[in-house]
C-alpha positions in Angstrom: 7.1 -8.5 29.6 10.7 -8.7 28.3 12.0 -10.1 25.0 15.3 -11.8 24.4 16.9 -11.6 21.0 19.5 -14.2 20.1 22.3 -12.3 18.4 23.9 -13.6 15.2 27.6 -12.8 15.2 31.0 -14.1 14.3 32.5 -13.5 17.7 33.9 -10.2 16.5 30.9 -8.3 15.2 27.1 -8.4 15.1 25.5 -9.5 11.8 22.8 -7.4 10.2 20.0 -9.9 10.7 20.2 -9.2 14.5 19.2 -5.5 13.9 16.0 -6.6 12.1 15.2 -9.0 14.9 15.6 -6.3 17.5 13.0 -4.3 15.6 10.5 -7.2 15.7 11.2 -7.6 19.5 10.5 -4.0 20.2 7.1 -4.4 18.5 6.3 -7.2 20.9 6.3 -4.7 23.8 8.4 -4.3 26.9 12.2 -4.3 27.2 14.5 -6.0 24.8 17.6 -7.9 25.9 20.2 -9.4 23.5 22.1 -12.6 24.2 25.6 -12.8 22.7 26.8 -16.4 23.2 30.2 -17.2 21.8 33.9 -17.5 22.6 36.1 -14.4 22.8 33.0 -12.4 21.8 33.4 -9.3 24.0 33.7 -7.0 20.9 30.4 -8.4 19.6 28.7 -7.9 23.0 30.0 -4.3 23.1 28.6 -3.7 19.6 25.2 -5.2 20.6 25.1 -2.7 23.5 25.1 0.1 20.9 22.0 -1.1 19.1 19.1 1.4 19.6 16.3 0.1 21.8 18.3 -2.6 23.6 18.0 -2.4 27.4 20.6 -5.1 28.3 23.1 -7.4 26.7 23.8 -10.8 28.2 27.3 -12.0 27.3 27.9 -15.8 27.7 31.5 -16.7 26.9 32.8 -20.2 26.7 34.5 -22.7 24.4 31.2 -24.7 24.1 29.7 -21.6 22.4 32.5 -20.9 20.0 30.9 -22.3 16.9 27.2 -21.8 17.6 26.3 -25.5 17.9 22.5 -25.7 18.3 22.9 -28.3 21.2 24.9 -25.9 23.3 23.2 -22.6 22.2 19.7 -23.9 23.0 20.9 -25.2 26.4 22.3 -21.7 27.1 19.0 -20.0 26.2 17.0 -22.6 28.1 18.8 -21.6 31.3 17.6 -18.0 30.8 14.2 -18.6 29.2 12.1 -18.3 32.5 12.9 -14.6 32.5 11.4 -13.8 29.1 8.0 -13.8 27.4 9.4 -13.8 23.9 12.6 -15.3 22.5 13.4 -14.3 19.0 15.9 -15.6 16.4 16.7 -14.3 12.9 15.3 -16.8 10.4 18.7 -17.6 9.1 20.4 -21.0 8.9 21.7 -20.5 12.5 18.4 -19.4 13.8 16.5 -22.1 12.1 18.9 -24.6 13.5 18.6 -23.6 17.2 15.0 -22.3 17.5 13.2 -25.7 17.0 15.5 -27.4 19.6 14.8 -24.6 22.1 11.0 -24.8 21.5 11.2 -28.6 22.1 13.2 -28.1 25.3 10.6 -25.6 26.6 7.7 -27.7 25.3 6.1 -24.8 23.4 5.2 -24.2 19.8 7.5 -22.4 17.4 6.2 -19.4 15.4 8.3 -19.4 12.2 9.1 -16.7 9.6 7.2 -13.9 11.3 6.9 -10.9 9.0 4.6 -8.7 11.2 3.8 -8.4 14.9 0.1 -7.6 15.4 0.2 -7.8 19.2 2.2 -9.5 21.9 0.6 -12.9 21.2 -0.5 -12.5 17.5 1.8 -12.6 14.5 1.7 -12.8 10.7 3.7 -15.2 8.6 3.7 -16.2 4.9 2.5 -19.6 3.9 2.1 -21.4 0.5 5.4 -19.9 -0.8 4.2 -16.4 0.2 0.9 -16.6 -1.7 -1.1 -16.3 1.5 -0.5 -14.8 5.0 -1.5 -16.7 8.1 -2.3 -14.8 11.3 -1.1 -17.0 14.2 -2.0 -16.5 17.9 0.1 -18.2 20.6 -1.1 -18.9 24.1 2.3 -20.2 25.2 3.8 -18.5 28.2 7.1 -18.3 26.3 6.9 -17.6 22.6 9.8 -18.9 20.5 9.9 -16.9 17.2 12.0 -16.9 14.1 11.9 -13.5 12.3 12.0 -13.1 8.5 14.4 -10.2 8.4 13.0 -8.8 5.2 9.8 -8.0 7.0 11.3 -5.5 9.4 13.5 -2.5 9.1 16.9 -2.8 10.9 17.2 -1.1 14.2 19.9 1.6 14.3 23.3 0.0 15.0 24.4 3.0 17.1 22.8 5.3 19.6 22.1 2.7 22.3 23.9 2.5 25.7 22.8 -0.9 27.1 24.6 -2.5 30.0 26.6 -5.6 29.3 26.2 -8.4 31.9 28.4 -11.4 31.9 26.7 -14.7 32.6 28.0 -18.2 33.1 28.4 -20.3 29.9 26.9 -23.8 29.8 29.0 -26.9 29.6 29.4 -28.5 26.2 26.9 -31.1 25.2 28.2 -34.7 24.9 25.9 -35.3 21.9 27.7 -33.0 19.5 31.2 -31.8 18.7 32.6 -29.3 16.2 35.0 -31.0 13.9 35.7 -28.4 11.2 34.2 -26.1 8.6 34.6 -25.3 5.0 33.7 -21.7 4.4 33.1 -20.5 0.9 35.2 -17.4 0.2 33.5 -14.5 -1.5 34.8 -11.0 -2.2 31.2 -9.9 -3.0 28.6 -8.7 -0.5 26.8 -11.4 1.5 23.6 -12.3 -0.4 21.1 -11.5 2.4 22.8 -8.2 3.2 23.5 -6.9 -0.3 21.8 -3.7 -1.5 22.1 -4.9 -5.2 21.7 -8.5 -6.5 22.2 -9.7 -10.0 20.6 -13.2 -10.4 20.6 -15.6 -13.2 18.5 -18.6 -14.2 18.7 -21.8 -16.2 18.4 -19.8 -19.4 22.1 -18.9 -19.1 22.9 -22.5 -20.2 26.2 -23.1 -18.4 28.4 -22.1 -15.5 30.7 -20.4 -18.0 28.0 -18.3 -19.5 26.7 -17.5 -16.0 30.1 -15.9 -15.2 30.7 -14.5 -18.6 27.4 -12.6 -18.8 26.6 -11.7 -15.2 29.9 -11.1 -13.6 30.7 -7.9 -15.5 27.3 -6.4 -14.6 27.7 -7.4 -10.9 31.2 -5.9 -10.9 29.9 -2.6 -12.2 27.1 -2.4 -9.7 29.1 -3.8 -6.7 26.4 -6.4 -6.5 26.1 -9.9 -5.0 25.4 -12.8 -7.3 22.2 -14.9 -7.0 20.6 -17.8 -8.8 17.4 -19.6 -9.2 17.0 -23.1 -7.9 17.0 -24.4 -11.5 20.4 -22.8 -12.2 21.8 -24.2 -8.9 20.4 -27.7 -9.6 22.0 -27.6 -13.1 25.4 -26.7 -11.6 25.6 -23.2 -13.0 26.0 -21.6 -9.6 26.9 -22.8 -6.1 24.2 -23.6 -3.5 24.9 -20.5 -1.4 23.8 -18.3 -4.3 20.3 -19.8 -4.4 17.4 -17.3 -3.9 14.0 -18.7 -3.1 11.8 -20.5 -0.6 14.4 -23.3 -0.2 17.3 -20.8 -0.6 17.8 -17.4 0.8 15.2 -14.7 1.4 16.4 -11.3 0.1 15.0 -7.8 -0.1 17.7 -5.6 -1.7 17.3 -2.1 -3.1 17.7 -3.5 -6.6 17.2 -7.0 -7.9 18.1 -7.8 -11.5 16.7 -11.2 -12.7 18.2 -12.4 -16.0 16.8 -15.5 -17.6 14.7 -16.4 -14.6 11.1 -17.4 -15.4 9.8 -16.6 -12.0 8.5 -19.9 -10.4 6.6 -19.5 -7.2 9.5 -20.9 -5.3 11.8 -18.2 -6.5 9.4 -15.3 -6.2 8.9 -16.2 -2.5 12.5 -15.3 -1.9 12.8 -12.0 -3.7 9.4 -10.3 -4.3 10.0 -7.9 -1.4 12.9 -6.3 -3.2 12.5 -2.5 -3.5 13.0 -2.4 -7.3 12.9 -5.5 -9.5 14.3 -5.6 -13.0 13.4 -8.7 -15.1 15.1 -9.6 -18.4 13.5 -12.5 -20.2 12.6 -13.3 -23.8 9.3 -15.0 -22.8 6.5 -12.4 -22.6 4.5 -14.8 -20.4 7.2 -15.3 -17.8 5.7 -15.0 -14.3 8.7 -12.9 -13.2 7.1 -10.0 -15.1 4.1 -10.0 -12.8 6.3 -8.7 -9.9 8.8 -6.7 -11.9 9.0 -2.9 -11.7 10.9 -2.8 -15.0 10.4 -5.6 -17.5 12.6 -6.1 -20.6 11.4 -8.7 -23.1 14.8 -9.4 -24.7 17.5 -12.0 -25.2 19.6 -11.8 -22.0 22.8 -12.6 -24.0 22.3 -9.3 -25.9 20.6 -7.2 -23.3 22.8 -7.8 -20.3 26.1 -6.9 -22.1 24.4 -3.8 -23.5 23.3 -2.8 -20.0 26.8 -3.4 -18.6 28.3 -1.3 -21.4 25.9 1.5 -20.7 26.7 1.8 -17.0 
């Protein structure tokens, strides 16, 4: 029984979500192999070989794999799938894009957002916005899994000594082509990897107030900025800052929620944070039910005071 982890990378380095996925794969039992599929990704493959617990790294290098198109990536994995009992993706935008296509190609069910491995064929995953946990057993010969990275500690990024094996890259699909990308530039930590997040809600009232009140606090803490769906929908913050069931799932060491009421959709994305600080003037705000520290106060007064005190 061997598991294959699909590495998330930028062709130069391995992204943190891969480390959490390796941990989940190790809990499935047997050896763990990692697939690094890209173009000019030798450095990423070498980095993957250093991950503790990894027995082998498969390196597929070709122009068709340069941009992680799901059509090409899933075809690459399909060519290898017969050698594996479990194929695991991080439950990121990339993983969620490729995993369903692979499951369809293999004619198996997909097990999504796994947060715990009970045994080689039984897994736990949240449902109803995290208000219940489903135990799912799969009888498929090959199990296609997406891993909610907040449910697993990251494997050590160093200490391993896996062999790197080069494999042939698949030909490009005629059904999809990469035309271009528009990447949001951000000097702050990436939201899902940040140790500290300062998040704001609709109560901030405008994009100007969002930046005026929260940016100084985030600067002092070296934090990433997050937002509730209501704040994003209102135009106060960009889409890639959204935390929640339909946004990003985060579990930082510290999560500061300012002016966020705590709708179920938002709580599903951040309630696994190690320490949650909530600032809201509504004493009945649901966010207080998950907060470790709750401050019933006007955020426009409390946040600047907190920033000044740091």
